[in-house]
Structure formats: structure tokens, C-alpha cells
N, C-alpha and C positions, 0 to 999 in steps of 0.2 A: 460294282465287280472289276470293271476297268480301273477303278481308283485303287482298289486292294491289289491287283497285279501290278500296277505301276510303283505302289508302296514298296511290295515284296521285292520287286526288280530293283529298286533303288537302294533298299537294304543289302541285297546279294552283291551289288557293285560296291557299295560303302565297305563291306565286309572284305570283298576281294582287295580294295585298294588298301586298307588296313593291313593286311596281311603282307601284300608286296612290301608297303613301307617299312614294315616290321623286319622282313626278311632283307631288304637293302640296308637296314639301319643297324645289322647284326656287327658286333665288334668281337674281334679275337684278340688273344694274346697268345703268343708263342716264345717258349724260350729256346733260343738255338745255343747249344753247346758244341764247341769245337774243340777238338782235342790239342791241336796245335796250329802255330801260325806259319803256314807257307803256302805257296802258289795255288796247288792243287785244290786245297781244302777251302783256300779263299774263293776259289772258282766256283766251288760246290755252293757255298753260302750265297754268292751271287747269282748262280742260276736258280737257286732254291725260291729266292725272294722275285725272280723273274716268272717263275712258274705259277707262284700264288698271284702275282699281279695279271697274269693272263686270265687266271680263273676269277677275277674280279676281287681278289684279296689283296688290298695294296697297303703298305707301310705308311702312317701318317693319315690314312683316310678311315678305314676300318681295321687296322692291323697294328697292335704294338708288339714290337720286338723287344725281348730281353735277351741280349746276346752276350755270351761269357766264353771266354778261351782258357783251356786249362793248361797252356803253355808245356804240354806233353808230360804233366804229372798226374798219375792216377788218383793221388789223394786229393787234388783239385778238383778233378773230374767227378769224384763222388760228392764233393761239396757242392758244387754245383748243380748237380742232379736233384740232391735233397732241397736245395734252395728253390727249384723250378716246382717240385711237389709241394713244398710249404707256401708257395706262392699261389699255387692252384692253378697253373697254366692251363690253357685249352688244348695244348699239344706241345710235345718236347721234339724238336728236330736235332738229332745227333749227328755229328759229321766225324766220322772215323771209328773204327772197332772199339776202342778202349772206352770212349765215352759213350757209344752206343749201348755197351754192356752196362755202363754205370746207370745211365737213364732208365735202361729196362729194367734194371733192379730195383731203382728208387721208386719208380711208378707202382710197382706192384700190380699191373693191371688196370689201374684205376685213372691213368692218363695216356692217351695215344702216343706212342714213341714212333716217329718217322726216321729212319736212319739212312745215311747215304755214306758213300767212300768206305764201305764194309766189303772188304774182298771176299770171305767166306761166312756168309750168314749162319750155315749150317755148323761149322766148326766153332763159330762164336756163341752157339746156342742160341741164336735169334731166328731160327727156322727149323723146321723138321726135315729128316732125311729126304723128304720129297720136295721140299722147297715151300711147304706150307707155312703160313705164318705160326709164331709161337706167341700165345699170349695177346695182348694188346699193342703188338709191334708190327711193322713192316717198313719197307723201304727200296733201296737199290744198293746193288753191288758193283763195286769198280774192279771186278776180277779181271787180272791182267792178261792179254792176250800173248801168253808165254811162248807159244809155238812160232807166232808171227815175229816175235822179238828174237828168237833163235834162229830164224831164217835170215833175219836182216844182219845179225851179227856174223854169220857164217858168210853172208855175201859181202859184206864190207871187209872183214878180217879172214880171208881163205885159210892162212895157215895157223890161226889160233887154236889153242887145245884147251885151254883151261880159263873158265869164267870164275870170278869170284863176287862173292855176295856178303854184303856186311849187312846184319839185322838185328833186331832187338828180341831178345828172347822172351819177353813177356808180351809180344805182340803176336796174337793167334793168327792175324792176317798174313804175316810175314812167313810163319812156319808153313801155312798153306801154299803159299806161293812157291817156297822152296822145294817143297815136295813135288810140286808139278814140274819145276824145272830140272830137278833129278830124274824125275821119270822120262822126261823127253830129251834130255841133254845128250844121251847116247846117240839117239837117233840122227842126230847133226854133228857126231864127232868131237862132241865136248864132254868135258868134266866138270862138275861144279864143286868149288872149293867154298866152304862158308866160314864166317866166323862170327860168333854172336857177342852182343854187348848188353849192359843192362841200363847204362846211362851214357849220355854225350861225353863223360869224362873218360870212358873207356874206348872211345874211338881212335884216338890217336895211335896206341900201343896195337889196339887190333888190326887197324889199317896197315901200320909197317909190316907187320907179319903177313897179312893177307896179299899185299901188293908184291911181296917177294916172291909169291908161288903162283901167280897167275899171268895171263896175257892181256886179260880184258876184264873190266869190271860191269855188272849190268845192277842198276839199282832197282829196288821194290819202291812201292808204296808206304815204306815203313817210316812212321812219323818221326821218330828219335833220329835216324838218320838223315832224312829228308831235312830236318830242322838244322842239321849242321852239315849240309851239302857244300858250302863253300871251303870248308875244310877238308872235306873227303877230295873235292877236286883240286885243291892246291897240291894235296900229297900225291894224288895219282898223276897230275901232269907231270910234277918233279920226276916222277919215276918212269915217264913216257908211257902209262897205262891209260889206254881210252876207258872212259865211263859212259855206258849207255843209259840213259834216264829211262823212266817209265811213264812220263807224260810230257807235255809242251812246257810246263813252267821249268821244269828241271834241265831241258834241253836249252831254254833261253838262258839259264845260269851257267852253262858251260858244258853240260853232257853234249856228246858228238851226235847222238841221235836216239830215237824212241820210236817203236811201234806202240803208241799210247791212245787214250781214250781223251775225249773232249769233255772236262769235267763242269764246263758251265752246262753242257747239254744234260749231262748226270744230274746236276741240280734241279734242272727245269723240270725233268722226267720226277724227280723226288716232290718238287712244289705241287706238280699236278696232282700227285696221289695224296699230299697233305691236303689240299682244297678239298679233294672228294670226302675226305674224314671229317673236316670242320664243317663242311655244308650238310653233312648227314646223308651224304649220297652213298656211301659205303662205311664199311668199318674195316679196320686192320686185316680182321680174320677174311674179309672179302678180297682182300688183295695181295696176292702172292709176291715176294720181293721180285723185283725186275733187274735187268741187266742191258748194258749197250754192248751188241755184239760185234759191231765193226770198229777196227782201229784205224788211225791214220799214220803216216810216217813223218816224224818231225825231224828235222835236220838242222844243226848250227854247223855252217860250212866253214866258218872261222875256226871252231874247235876242231874240225876235222883236218884243216889245212895245217894247223899248228902240231898235229901229231902225224903228219904224212899221210892221212887217210882220203881215200877217194872213193865216190858213191858210183856204183854201176849205172849205167845209162838207164836200163829199164826201170830201176828204183827212182832215179832222177825225175822221170817223168811225172810221178804221182808224190814228190816229195813236197811238204810245205818249209819253205825256208823261214826259220824263226826270226833270223836277224832282218829279213825284208819286212816281216809282218811288225817288228819291234820300231823300224824306221817310219812305217806308216802311220803308226799310232800318235 
């Protein structure tokens, strides 16, 4: 009898070890589709891989990444999504609203889609009105802290009256952000003046018109505009019009300041969600989309000084100097 018990115990132990080894040897393939190449989206991708690694899913060990960039072209975004479906990846990570929509549509519910840097998942039809997941997709939102940004602009530019916003008419994320700006601006004594574009080639003419009408500009997470930010800054600086960014990378490039989000943290949050889905701990339907609620004040003191702007003392106490950060890297 004792011999039988020992044999059974040994079999149980062997089975347990086999299951553990199988779990540890699980291999994953993720297709990462990024809509455009710029700092905030790059940070999302970096953070996403960090979030996965913290959950034990590490590129080069048990994870294969197929990374594709659509170069802000919706046609290419659709091709990338279809390619991922054809390759039967385990999961698609979609960075930015246009490519998230492309991946969601191509997957048709068959492959989990985890998105990030989607400003308004509801407006993008990636979530229900109550924020619940739609289909086999979920992720994180980079909803802009619009009211905090308006407060910052008012504090730094007490005489300003009109804020200009350049945006891409096909990006639903930009339209959503503009609607919030227009709703809140009167509370801070501002009028919002917008100019819509279709492609980067439209920017010079649209910008010339916009700059002649406003006292200051605020930038969105509009992928087409951000991809051409150097052009926007060159023209705005020549006209002595300050440009406020929407996140740290834009401020590093020359925007004067931003009440923005940490996109690496956003990516890590997304990676943690993806890990749960890959490991079978949850489905997309179990995970409503998530947001980062707190913003940070990023300041480019060199850009501010060039335009004759100063930061109020109470804001300076919590400001992150992007020039100092760059020097330390």
C-alpha cells in the first residue's frame, strides 16, 4: 500500500513539474502596429515591452515581436493589420487610434487587440458608451488633461485670448480633444480657433492662416501634426507664437510647456493588460479600457526664454525641466 502511495505521489509530482515546464516554455508572437514615428508613440512601444517583461514575457526569450510602422498612412495601417491576421499572431498591439481601428477591424474578433494611445475609445468605436470593451479588444487611453493645460496656458500667458489648434480631420482622437477644448475654453477666457488638414502637405498654408489669428497654439496628440512638429515650431517661432505641447517629447523638441502624460507609464500599463490576456488570466472582455488620471508639468525653459515667457513660482515648484533631463541622459 505504501509503495502504491509513493508511486501515485511521484506521478503527481511529475505531472506538476511537466505542467510548470510547459507553462514556462510557452512562446508568444505579438504584432505591434504603430501608426507613426514620433516620441510619444515610441515611448508607448518601449513601455509596452517593459510591461510584458515585468510579467515574465520577454522579447528574445519567450516572445517574438513583429514591429511595423504605418508612417501615418491609413492604407499601410490596413495592410499591416491584414498581415498580422494572415500570420496568425497571438495578439496585436495597436499604437494610436487609426491603427487601432485597422487592427480591430482586421481581427474580426479572432485575435485579441490591445490598443494604446487612443484618446477616445468610445468615439473610435473601440469601447461601449459605458467604457466596456467591444469585441476582442481593450487597452489604454491617452486622454489629454485639457483643463490642466488650459490652466497652465492662462497662468503663463495671462493676456492671451485665442488658442489655435491644428489637427487632422480624419483623426477621431483629435476631434474628440477639440470638442473638450471648445467646451472648457470659455471658463478660462479663451476662444479656440481650429484649422483642419488632410495630409502633411496641407500644414504650411493652414498654419500660416492659423498663426495670424491666434495668440498661442496648443498641440494635440494628432499623429500627422506631431510627425511634422519641427515645421510647426519653425513657423510659430518666426511669428513669435508660443506652442504648448501635449506630452514630454513635444516639449523636448521645442514646445514651451505641457501638462502631459507619461507615455512610457501608459505603455507599461498596456503591457500588463496584454500579459493577462496572453497568459489566459483574462480576456479582453474582462478588462475595460484604462486611463492615466494624473498629468505632469513639463517645461522647456530655453524655448520659454526665447519667447519672453516666465513660469509662475507656484508652477516652477513642480515643473520638470526637459533640458535638464536631456543633459542627464
